VOGU-3710 file (C-alpha; in Angstrom, 3 decimals, decimal comma):
1> mnveldpktv> -16,012/-6,135/18,047  -15,282/-2,014/19,537  -13,155/-1,117/22,500  -14,284/0,872/24,443  -12,401/4,361/25,576  -11,514/3,534/29,427  -9,315/5,818/30,407  -7,533/3,886/32,537  -6,515/2,163/29,393  -7,213/4,214/26,418
11> hivndtdsle> -5,167/7,356/26,182  -5,021/9,999/23,357  -2,239/12,011/22,504  -3,317/15,561/21,277  -0,743/17,569/23,133  3,553/17,838/24,342  2,625/16,686/27,706  0,482/13,503/26,573  3,078/12,490/23,876  5,784/12,696/26,089
21> ncieqlrrsk> 4,067/10,062/28,436  2,934/8,623/25,686  6,727/7,558/24,010  7,716/7,044/28,208  6,131/4,657/27,638  6,002/2,833/25,001  10,096/3,022/25,787  9,553/0,435/28,087  7,944/-2,051/26,022  8,643/-4,672/23,755
31> evavdtesds> 6,544/-4,844/21,959  4,277/-2,659/20,665  0,973/-2,909/17,752  0,445/-0,591/15,767  -2,035/0,847/12,861  -2,313/4,613/11,031  -4,857/6,859/9,305  -4,917/8,800/6,704  -7,391/11,317/4,232  -6,837/9,681/0,211
41> lfvyfekvcl> -11,039/9,429/0,282  -10,781/13,016/0,455  -8,066/15,345/0,100  -5,303/15,912/-3,004  -2,652/15,784/-0,641  -2,805/12,794/0,977  -1,788/12,718/5,417  -1,622/10,298/8,260  -4,378/12,073/10,289  -3,936/9,296/13,392
51> iqisadgqsy> -1,796/7,235/14,570  -2,695/4,352/17,217  -0,464/2,220/18,874  -1,378/-0,483/21,825  1,738/-1,856/24,148  1,180/-3,644/27,700  -3,223/-3,604/27,801  -2,747/0,320/27,008  -4,243/2,150/23,863  -2,830/4,916/22,296
61> vidpletgdl> -4,392/7,120/20,003  -1,829/9,666/18,515  -2,898/12,735/16,759  -0,759/14,314/14,407  -3,173/17,242/13,246  -2,786/18,697/16,699  -0,105/17,583/19,163  2,660/19,054/16,597  6,122/17,221/16,907  6,576/13,599/16,441
71> selndifssp> 10,318/13,181/15,843  10,567/11,333/19,555  8,684/8,579/17,778  11,115/7,719/16,073  13,323/6,478/18,774  10,418/3,584/19,037  10,136/2,916/15,116  13,939/2,398/14,911  14,781/1,240/18,011  16,045/-3,062/17,057
81> dilkifhaae> 14,512/-4,146/21,020  11,401/-3,018/20,433  8,900/-5,026/17,981  6,612/-3,073/16,007  2,899/-4,745/15,235  1,664/-4,210/11,910  -0,778/-5,779/9,311  -0,636/-4,729/5,716  2,913/-2,608/6,983  3,686/-1,663/3,470
91> ydlmclkrdf> 1,043/1,929/2,982  1,017/2,527/6,814  5,400/2,566/6,343  5,578/4,074/3,164  3,311/7,213/4,645  5,044/7,308/7,825  7,846/7,674/6,174  6,405/10,360/3,455  5,214/12,648/6,716  7,370/12,132/9,380
101> gfefanlfdt> 11,096/10,604/8,190  10,282/8,188/10,469  13,155/5,049/10,394  11,824/1,429/11,118  13,594/-1,425/12,488  12,461/-5,093/13,869  9,307/-5,357/12,415  6,263/-8,181/12,320  3,769/-7,784/9,775  0,546/-10,155/10,589
111> miaarmlgkk> -1,018/-9,934/6,919  2,610/-10,784/5,087  2,621/-14,301/8,074  -0,820/-14,919/7,250  -0,065/-15,198/3,633  3,159/-17,162/4,265  1,419/-19,996/6,361  -1,003/-19,954/3,546  -4,379/-18,561/4,566  -6,972/-17,985/2,211
121> eiglgpllen> -8,244/-14,576/4,208  -5,858/-12,669/5,243  -7,370/-9,568/6,044  -7,299/-8,352/9,714  -11,529/-8,369/9,943  -11,742/-12,551/8,878  -8,127/-13,219/10,810  -9,418/-12,310/14,192  -12,744/-13,462/13,535  -11,458/-17,279/12,077
131> efgihldkry> -8,679/-17,850/15,044  -10,309/-15,876/17,945  -13,854/-15,231/17,439  -13,663/-11,565/17,689  -15,687/-9,309/15,125  -14,278/-6,002/14,075  -16,593/-3,432/13,448  -14,941/-2,139/9,812  -18,183/0,813/9,182  -15,459/3,659/9,485
141> qkanwgvrpl> -12,397/1,544/7,382  -12,918/4,957/5,141  -14,146/7,625/7,484  -12,472/11,055/6,834  -9,811/11,056/9,633  -9,373/14,806/8,402  -12,431/15,842/10,139  -12,131/16,632/14,011  -13,409/16,159/16,429  -13,478/12,591/15,782
151> sqemlqyavs> -16,133/11,208/16,860  -16,447/8,599/20,055  -16,907/5,895/17,694  -14,886/6,437/15,022  -11,399/6,546/18,004  -12,810/2,750/19,362  -13,209/1,915/15,832  -9,046/2,857/15,869  -8,941/1,661/18,750  -9,793/-1,477/17,854
161> dtrflsllkd> -7,559/-2,195/14,533  -4,556/-2,586/17,108  -5,859/-3,589/20,634  -5,213/-7,130/19,074  -2,637/-6,988/16,782  -0,412/-8,751/19,789  -2,459/-11,915/20,410  -3,116/-11,779/16,186  1,291/-11,800/16,488  1,417/-14,006/18,718
171> klaaelkerd> -0,772/-17,042/17,195  0,448/-16,763/12,942  4,477/-16,766/15,012  3,733/-19,986/16,834  2,803/-21,580/13,863  5,199/-19,958/11,500  7,731/-21,827/13,998  6,016/-25,205/14,055  6,149/-24,806/9,942  10,269/-23,772/10,266
181> medmaqedfq> 9,213/-20,484/7,882  10,193/-18,387/10,603  13,253/-17,202/8,797  11,697/-16,635/5,372  9,592/-14,370/7,180  11,875/-11,843/9,208  13,755/-12,046/5,643  9,817/-10,219/4,575  9,603/-8,150/7,203  13,563/-7,144/7,080
191> rlchihpaps> 12,683/-5,629/3,404  9,612/-4,143/4,826  11,913/-1,674/6,546  13,262/-0,944/3,854  10,539/0,283/2,026  10,783/3,526/0,515  8,254/6,928/1,597  5,308/7,741/-0,384  5,389/10,416/-2,603  5,204/13,739/-1,386
201> ephdcywwkv> 3,202/14,471/-4,745  0,343/12,719/-6,468  1,854/11,529/-9,451  0,792/13,249/-12,759  -1,795/11,750/-14,187  -1,314/10,880/-18,610  -3,507/9,778/-20,821  -1,454/6,420/-21,761  -1,970/5,869/-17,881  -5,923/6,024/-18,448
211> nggveltpae> -7,375/2,515/-19,167  -8,482/2,677/-22,180  -6,716/6,015/-23,162  -3,830/3,578/-25,337  -7,012/2,513/-27,898  -8,292/5,636/-28,562  -7,222/7,910/-32,232  -4,621/10,960/-31,607  -7,253/13,102/-31,760  -9,095/11,538/-28,824
221> qgalqglcef> -5,847/10,529/-26,531  -5,245/13,880/-27,200  -9,264/15,341/-25,569  -8,160/12,674/-23,115  -4,533/14,514/-22,322  -6,830/17,427/-21,403  -8,791/16,487/-19,547  -6,377/14,765/-17,220  -4,404/17,786/-16,847  -7,750/19,997/-16,051
231> researvrdl> -8,883/17,272/-13,162  -5,502/17,463/-11,999  -5,435/21,113/-11,612  -8,747/21,326/-10,492  -8,259/18,619/-7,636  -5,190/20,506/-6,536  -6,722/23,904/-6,362  -9,905/22,190/-4,450  -7,838/20,294/-2,339  -9,656/16,617/-3,490
241> ppfkilsnna> -8,957/13,726/-4,887  -8,751/13,738/-8,688  -11,617/10,972/-9,021  -13,758/13,100/-6,693  -13,754/16,184/-10,107  -13,595/13,172/-12,692  -13,626/9,154/-12,981  -11,010/8,212/-15,478  -14,330/6,324/-17,064  -15,816/9,948/-17,103
251> mvnivlenps> -13,157/10,798/-19,191  -12,938/8,500/-21,976  -16,328/8,673/-22,079  -16,667/11,679/-22,402  -13,961/11,472/-25,583  -15,142/8,771/-27,398  -18,906/10,544/-27,552  -17,622/13,415/-28,107  -20,632/15,741/-26,860  -21,556/18,125/-28,568
261> negtlrrlkg> -23,586/20,014/-25,900  -24,371/19,821/-21,675  -27,622/18,083/-21,433  -25,796/15,662/-23,566  -22,852/15,683/-21,685  -24,771/15,499/-18,314  -26,023/12,000/-19,756  -22,762/10,152/-20,032  -21,845/7,823/-18,303  -20,413/8,797/-14,756
271> vggavarryg> -20,845/12,447/-15,494  -24,218/13,416/-14,203  -25,768/16,461/-13,783  -23,729/17,740/-10,568  -20,839/17,511/-13,090  -22,285/18,990/-15,978  -23,481/22,142/-14,484  -19,648/22,370/-12,410  -17,534/22,096/-15,495  -19,525/21,067/-18,558
281> rtildinksw> -18,696/24,099/-20,939  -14,972/23,708/-19,685  -15,027/20,040/-20,287  -17,139/20,523/-23,635  -14,215/23,398/-24,376  -11,586/20,974/-23,309  -12,902/18,077/-24,883  -13,033/20,340/-28,777  -9,947/22,102/-28,435  -7,659/19,740/-27,249
291> rrkkripqpv> -8,041/17,437/-30,136  -6,389/19,616/-32,284  -3,469/20,322/-29,793  0,230/17,889/-30,373  -0,546/14,729/-28,148  2,103/14,665/-25,931  3,697/10,834/-26,674  3,093/7,785/-24,673  7,039/6,782/-23,276  9,350/4,690/-25,415
301> lqsrpangil> 8,674/1,295/-23,376  11,552/-0,466/-22,553  13,097/-2,969/-25,195  12,030/-7,272/-25,456  14,172/-8,861/-23,279  16,839/-11,256/-25,243  14,641/-14,727/-25,948  17,309/-16,409/-22,734  15,874/-14,322/-20,019  12,451/-14,887/-21,388
311> srrerlktwr> 12,927/-18,672/-20,831  14,940/-18,260/-17,741  11,962/-16,093/-16,037  9,645/-18,413/-17,695  11,196/-21,604/-15,853  11,865/-19,921/-12,803  7,577/-18,827/-12,776  6,502/-22,368/-13,000  8,408/-23,869/-10,549  7,782/-21,388/-8,269
321> kntglemdvp> 4,471/-21,625/-8,939  4,982/-25,523/-8,755  6,673/-24,912/-5,241  4,112/-22,800/-3,754  1,527/-25,171/-4,708  3,491/-27,749/-2,505  3,867/-25,816/0,281  0,517/-24,078/-0,127  2,001/-20,849/-0,029  1,026/-17,825/-2,902
331> sdvilprdvl> 3,695/-18,278/-5,289  5,451/-14,776/-4,744  6,306/-16,242/-0,679  8,968/-18,755/-2,585  10,561/-16,024/-4,498  9,117/-12,433/-4,231  8,799/-11,082/-8,123  11,987/-8,438/-7,903  14,205/-10,927/-7,211  12,517/-13,597/-9,732
341> etisevgprs> 12,992/-10,553/-12,293  17,116/-9,546/-11,654  17,863/-13,652/-11,081  15,614/-13,662/-14,579  17,758/-10,594/-16,666  21,577/-12,085/-14,904  21,217/-15,501/-15,062  23,786/-16,432/-12,199  26,132/-19,187/-13,371  27,742/-19,734/-9,876
351> daelenlmkd> 26,500/-20,644/-6,411  28,798/-17,483/-5,137  26,964/-15,310/-7,790  23,106/-15,778/-6,802  24,007/-16,165/-3,053  24,462/-12,115/-4,044  22,007/-11,683/-5,381  20,025/-12,934/-2,608  21,862/-11,525/-0,514  18,058/-9,887/1,406
361> lparyqrfgk> 17,043/-13,847/1,039  19,320/-15,653/3,025  16,751/-18,146/3,911  15,536/-19,041/0,497  19,261/-19,048/-0,414  19,565/-21,885/1,592  16,282/-24,042/0,631  16,579/-22,900/-2,845  19,377/-21,641/-4,359  20,635/-25,270/-5,443
371> kileislnes> 16,705/-25,518/-7,027  17,106/-21,795/-8,472  20,821/-21,915/-9,969  20,417/-25,244/-11,451  17,847/-23,102/-13,556  19,469/-20,094/-14,053  22,169/-22,917/-15,679  19,301/-24,861/-17,953  19,875/-23,524/-21,111  18,745/-26,391/-22,944
381> d> 15,472/-24,493/-24,003
//
C-alpha cells in the first residue's frame, strides 16, 4: 500500500517557510511517527537524506538536502510532552544525532515492543500485514535517497513508512499493558534516547577485521592490509561505499590466489572484468609489494576473564534463556546483554550493589533482582 500524495495531507518540506509551518503544526501534536532515509549504499560519507514525520492525519516529508537548518526540529524530538514513535529506532537515532545533533526524549519503538511481546516477525511490513492486513510496498527500501528530484513513487513509499506507526503503536501498547510489560518496555525506550551518535567518519578497515583475515599467513595478511588501505582511499576519493570498490571476499580471494596477471585476476570470484580493467595493475602491485612489508600487528585481545566471572556469566545466561522461554520472549528482553556482562564482571554481593548496577532498569530489578542476586552469590561451581 502506498499513500497518495494528497496535498491536503502530505506536505513536502523543502524550504524555510514550509519547515516553519511543519514545526508549528508538530508542536501541537501529542505524538509523532518518525522515520528517516539515508544513502549509505551509495556514498562514502553517509548522510540522512529524508526525515518523514506523520502526526494528526498529516504527513511531512522533510528534505534536509534542500531545507537547510533543521535545528528547530530539536524542540519536537527533545520534548518530554510529545511521544516520538519509531520502528527500529536505533540507527535512525544514531544518524539523526550525528548529522543534526538532535536530542531525544519520550520514545516508543514498535520493533522493541514487538520483540518484547514475543512476536515472531518484527519487521514493519510483516507486523502491519499480520496485525491489520496492510501491505507495504518495499521496492524502494534500498533506493538512492540522495538523488534529486525524488520520484513520486519514492515519496509515496517514504510517507507509507510513518503513516501507520501510530496505529501499530496503539495495538502493541495495549498488548504490553495486558501482559504487564509496559515498565520493561519503557526502560528500553529510555535507554534508546541516550544512544551515541553514529561516527562522523567511516571506521578504518584492517586485515583482522576482514572475515578470514586471521587465518591467513603473515605475508597474506600484509597484502590484505594493503588492499584495505587502497580500498578506503579509493572509496573516499570517489565517494562510494568501500564494498563497491572491492568486497571483503574479493580481497581475501586475491591474497589467497596471488594472481600474477590481470587475466587471472578477473576470473577470481568477486573481482570480475570491470574491477580488473579499472584497478587491475594497482591491485597486482599492492598484492605483490605488501607481502614484503612489515605487517600491522593485530591489537592484543583482552585477557581471559577470571573463572568466577565466566561461571557467573554462564549461570546468568542460562537463567536468562530459561526465563525468556517461559515468557516466550527473546532472552535479552529479560536482561540486556551489556547489563548481564556488567553484573558478571562485578559480582554484586548485596541488594544495594545490584540495584546500583541496574539503575537504568528499575522494573527488571524489581522483577528479577532477587533471582539475579542469588545467581551472583552462588559460587558453588
